[in-house]
C-alpha positions as CSV (number, residue, x, y, z in Angstrom):
1,M,106.1,121.6,99.7
2,T,103.7,123.4,101.9
3,I,102.5,121.5,105.0
4,S,99.1,122.3,106.3
5,H,98.7,123.5,110.0
6,I,96.6,120.3,110.6
7,D,99.5,118.2,109.2
8,K,101.9,120.1,111.5
9,Y,99.6,119.3,114.4
10,R,99.4,115.8,113.2
11,M,103.4,115.5,113.2
12,E,103.6,116.7,116.7
13,I,101.2,114.1,117.9
14,L,103.1,111.4,115.8
15,K,106.4,112.5,117.2
16,R,105.2,112.0,120.7
17,E,103.8,108.5,119.9
18,W,106.8,107.4,118.0
19,E,108.8,107.7,121.3
20,V,106.8,105.1,122.9
21,N,109.5,102.5,123.8
22,S,107.5,99.4,122.8
23,F,107.0,100.7,119.4
24,R,110.3,102.4,118.7
25,K,112.5,99.7,119.9
26,N,111.1,97.5,117.0
27,H,111.3,100.1,114.4
28,S,114.0,98.4,112.3
29,H,112.1,95.2,112.1
30,Y,108.8,97.2,111.1
31,K,110.6,99.4,108.5
32,T,112.3,96.2,106.9
33,H,108.8,94.7,106.3
34,W,107.0,98.0,105.5
35,E,109.6,98.5,102.7
36,K,109.5,94.9,101.6
37,I,105.7,95.4,101.0
38,L,105.8,99.0,99.6
39,G,108.7,98.1,97.1
40,N,110.8,100.8,95.3
41,E,107.9,102.7,93.8
42,P,105.0,102.6,96.2
43,T,101.5,102.8,94.8
44,A,98.0,103.4,96.5
45,G,97.5,99.5,96.1
46,D,100.8,98.9,97.9
47,I,99.6,101.1,101.0
48,K,96.3,99.2,100.9
49,K,98.4,95.9,101.0
50,L,100.4,97.2,103.8
51,G,97.5,97.7,106.1
52,E,96.5,94.1,105.2
53,N,99.9,92.7,106.4
54,L,100.3,94.8,109.6
55,R,99.2,91.7,111.7
56,S,101.9,89.4,110.2
57,I,104.5,92.0,110.5
58,M,103.6,92.3,114.3
59,K,103.1,88.7,114.9
60,A,106.6,88.1,113.3
61,L,108.1,89.8,116.5
62,G,106.9,87.0,118.8
63,G,107.4,88.2,122.5
64,D,106.4,87.2,126.0
65,R,102.6,86.8,126.8
66,D,103.1,87.5,130.5
67,N,101.3,90.5,131.8
68,S,104.2,93.0,131.0
69,G,104.6,91.5,127.5
70,V,101.1,91.8,126.7
71,S,100.8,95.4,127.8
72,S,103.9,96.2,125.9
73,A,102.4,94.6,122.6
74,G,99.2,96.6,123.2
75,H,100.8,99.9,123.3
76,A,102.9,99.1,120.3
77,F,99.7,98.0,118.3
78,E,98.1,101.4,119.2
79,C,101.0,103.2,117.9
80,M,101.0,101.0,114.7
81,I,97.2,101.6,114.0
82,S,97.7,105.5,114.5
83,W,100.8,105.3,112.2
84,Y,98.8,103.7,109.5
85,L,95.7,105.7,109.8
86,N,97.4,108.9,109.9
87,L,99.3,107.8,106.9
88,L,96.0,107.5,105.0
89,F,94.6,110.6,106.5
90,W,97.6,112.8,105.7
91,G,96.5,115.9,103.9
92,T,93.0,115.7,105.4
93,P,91.5,117.5,108.4
94,V,91.2,114.1,110.3
95,I,93.7,113.3,113.2
96,V,94.1,109.8,114.8
97,A,95.9,110.0,118.1
98,K,96.5,107.9,121.3
99,K,94.4,109.1,124.3
100,H,96.5,111.6,126.2
101,S,96.0,114.7,128.2
102,S,97.5,116.8,125.5
103,L,94.5,116.0,123.3
104,P,91.6,118.7,123.2
105,K,89.7,118.7,126.5
106,V,86.4,118.9,124.8
107,F,86.5,115.2,123.7
108,S,86.9,114.2,127.5
109,D,83.9,116.2,128.4
110,I,82.0,114.7,125.4
111,T,82.8,111.1,126.4
112,A,82.5,111.3,130.2
113,V,80.2,109.0,131.8
114,T,79.0,109.8,135.4
115,I,77.2,107.3,137.5
116,D,75.9,108.3,140.8
117,G,78.2,111.2,140.8
118,K,81.4,109.2,139.9
119,R,83.3,109.6,136.7
120,S,83.8,106.5,134.8
121,N,85.9,106.5,131.6
122,S,85.3,104.3,128.5
123,E,88.0,102.1,127.2
124,T,89.4,104.6,124.8
125,D,92.8,103.7,123.3
126,L,92.7,106.1,120.3
127,I,90.5,108.8,119.0
128,A,90.0,109.9,115.5
129,F,88.3,113.3,115.1
130,S,88.0,115.9,112.3
131,I,88.7,119.6,112.6
132,P,86.2,121.7,110.9
133,E,87.1,125.0,109.3
134,S,90.6,123.7,109.6
135,E,91.8,126.6,107.5
136,K,91.2,128.8,110.7
137,F,93.5,126.7,113.0
138,F,96.9,128.2,113.2
139,G,98.3,127.4,116.6
140,S,98.5,125.3,119.7
141,P,96.7,122.4,121.2
142,T,94.9,125.0,123.5
143,E,93.9,127.1,120.8
144,L,92.7,123.9,119.1
145,N,90.5,122.9,122.0
146,R,88.8,126.6,121.8
147,H,88.5,126.1,118.1
148,L,86.8,122.8,118.3
149,E,84.3,124.0,121.3
150,E,83.3,126.7,118.6
151,E,82.8,124.3,115.8
152,I,81.7,121.4,117.6
153,K,78.5,120.9,115.7
154,D,80.6,120.0,112.7
155,V,82.9,117.6,114.3
156,D,83.0,113.9,113.5
157,L,84.5,111.8,116.3
158,T,85.3,108.1,116.6
159,I,86.4,106.5,119.7
160,I,88.7,103.5,118.9
161,Q,89.3,100.4,121.2
162,T,92.3,98.2,120.1
163,K,93.1,94.7,121.1
164,T,95.9,92.5,120.2
165,N,93.7,89.6,120.4
166,W,89.9,88.9,119.6
167,N,88.2,87.3,122.6
168,E,85.7,87.5,125.1
169,N,86.7,91.1,125.8
170,S,84.8,92.0,122.8
171,Q,81.9,92.5,125.0
172,I,83.4,95.6,126.2
173,P,83.4,97.6,123.1
174,M,79.7,96.2,122.5
175,L,78.6,97.7,125.9
176,W,80.3,101.0,125.5
177,N,78.9,101.4,122.2
178,L,75.5,100.8,123.5
179,I,76.0,103.4,126.3
180,Y,77.1,106.2,124.0
181,N,74.1,105.5,121.6
182,V,71.2,105.7,124.2
183,D,69.3,108.6,124.2
184,K,68.0,108.4,127.7
185,F,68.7,106.0,130.4
186,R,65.9,104.3,132.4
187,V,68.2,103.8,135.3
188,P,68.7,107.0,137.3
189,N,71.7,109.0,138.0
190,I,73.5,108.2,134.8
191,A,74.8,110.9,132.5
192,I,77.0,111.2,129.4
193,G,79.0,114.4,129.1
194,I,80.1,117.1,131.2
195,N,80.6,120.9,131.2
196,G,77.7,121.5,128.8
197,F,78.9,118.9,126.2
198,S,77.5,115.4,125.2
199,P,77.8,113.0,122.2
200,L,74.8,115.0,120.9
201,S,77.1,118.0,120.6
202,V,79.0,116.7,117.4
203,N,77.8,116.0,114.1
204,Q,78.6,112.3,114.5
205,M,80.1,110.0,117.1
206,T,80.9,106.5,116.6
207,Y,82.7,103.7,118.5
208,A,85.1,101.3,116.6
209,F,87.0,98.1,117.6
210,V,90.3,97.4,116.0
211,T,92.2,94.0,116.5
212,M,95.4,92.5,115.2
213,P,94.4,89.7,116.1
214,S,97.1,87.5,117.7
215,Q,95.3,84.2,117.3
216,K,96.8,81.7,114.7
217,D,93.8,80.6,112.9
218,L,91.7,83.5,111.4
219,N,89.3,80.9,110.1
220,Q,87.9,80.5,113.7
221,F,86.3,83.7,113.2
222,K,82.8,83.3,111.5
223,S,79.7,85.4,111.6
224,S,78.1,83.1,114.0
225,S,80.9,83.3,116.5
226,M,79.8,85.3,119.6
227,T,83.0,87.3,119.6
228,V,82.1,88.6,116.1
229,K,78.4,89.1,117.0
230,R,79.4,91.2,119.9
231,V,81.2,93.9,117.6
232,K,79.5,93.3,114.3
233,S,76.9,96.3,115.3
234,V,79.3,98.7,116.8
235,S,78.6,102.1,115.2
236,G,82.1,102.8,113.8
237,G,82.7,99.1,112.7
238,N,85.1,96.3,113.4
239,F,88.4,96.0,111.8
240,W,91.6,93.9,111.7
241,C,94.9,94.0,110.2
242,S,94.4,91.5,107.5
243,S,92.1,91.2,104.5
244,E,88.5,91.9,104.7
245,K,86.4,88.8,105.7
246,D,82.9,89.2,104.2
247,D,80.1,89.4,107.0
248,V,82.7,89.0,109.7
249,V,85.3,92.1,109.9
250,S,86.6,94.9,107.6
251,A,90.2,95.4,106.8
252,I,91.9,98.3,108.7
253,H,92.2,100.5,105.5
254,Q,88.3,100.6,105.4
255,F,88.3,102.8,108.5
256,P,88.5,106.2,106.8
257,T,85.5,105.8,104.4
258,R,83.4,104.0,107.1
259,N,83.6,106.7,109.5
260,F,85.0,110.0,107.7
261,A,83.5,109.4,104.1
262,R,82.5,113.1,103.7
263,H,86.0,114.3,104.5
264,I,87.7,111.8,102.1
265,A,84.9,112.8,99.5
266,Q,86.3,116.5,99.9
267,T,89.9,115.7,99.1
268,P,90.9,116.7,95.6
269,K,90.4,113.2,94.2
270,G,87.2,112.5,96.1
271,N,88.0,109.0,97.2
272,L,90.5,107.4,99.4
273,W,93.0,105.6,97.1
274,G,92.9,108.6,94.7
275,H,93.8,110.7,97.7
276,V,96.7,108.3,98.7
277,K,98.0,108.3,95.2
278,H,98.0,112.2,95.1
279,N,100.0,112.3,98.2
280,L,102.6,109.9,96.8
281,D,102.8,111.6,93.7
282,N,102.9,115.3,95.1
283,A,104.4,114.8,98.6
284,P,106.7,111.8,98.6
285,A,108.9,113.0,101.4
286,F,105.7,112.3,103.8
287,L,105.9,108.6,103.2
288,N,109.8,108.5,103.9
289,S,109.0,110.5,107.2
290,F,106.5,107.7,108.2
291,L,109.0,105.1,107.3
292,N,111.8,106.5,109.3
293,L,109.5,107.7,112.1
294,N,111.1,111.2,111.6
295,F,109.7,114.3,110.3
296,N,112.7,116.4,110.6
297,G,113.2,116.5,106.7
298,M,109.6,118.1,106.5
299,T,109.9,121.0,108.8
């Protein structure tokens, strides 16, 4: 099986993320539940069902709710979302990754917010981005940054904020979404972007909110709820790790077609679940690598 340079880069990102202790230490728990949902001969429908059950899988762990416990759960949740979305995006030029210094610098330049000369960073847990002219990328992250700078007008970028719960903090992604979508501020001395780059540099930039959520009763989330209203209008959509709830929230498996529809359309099958089935039929080793958090068998 031939692995594209993009997926080799994806593998390096995931290898780093899968060493996050709060995610790695519970791998046996995750794998047991992943395999139970997927069955012996996984289908695209099973992959969809898996995304709708990530909440129940993580909640089954329990855990402390002190500051340390909440922080660990948050890091594990980021890794889980990256794990699942990269599973869906395998074989496409779209990468999902935790915010890290090894990611292309151009994205930090695009999203930098300067207020009175002081830099302020948005609440970015994950970013998803496309790599245009991906067949021209062959090498290191440094080379990727140079490649993206040259092709920046064709890049699609989504900032993803993740929260294990869904509460009043939802006002934060609402505000950052507004900031990144303002053409011109009436307040002086505010600027978005540095080093000649800004959100206008890319083809599309969106802001998404993803939550588990940890609350017991999902029926409390209604279209009229303030926590829901605050994120319903974010440009990249609001998602949770359960089934879609009409007029309230999308399921996490709807993220790719909401934010990277043109890249999904350009896959051999032209649609997300056809693409996933194509991967399962033609590259079965990739799913085992995701389940085992180990790509050694694919290199």
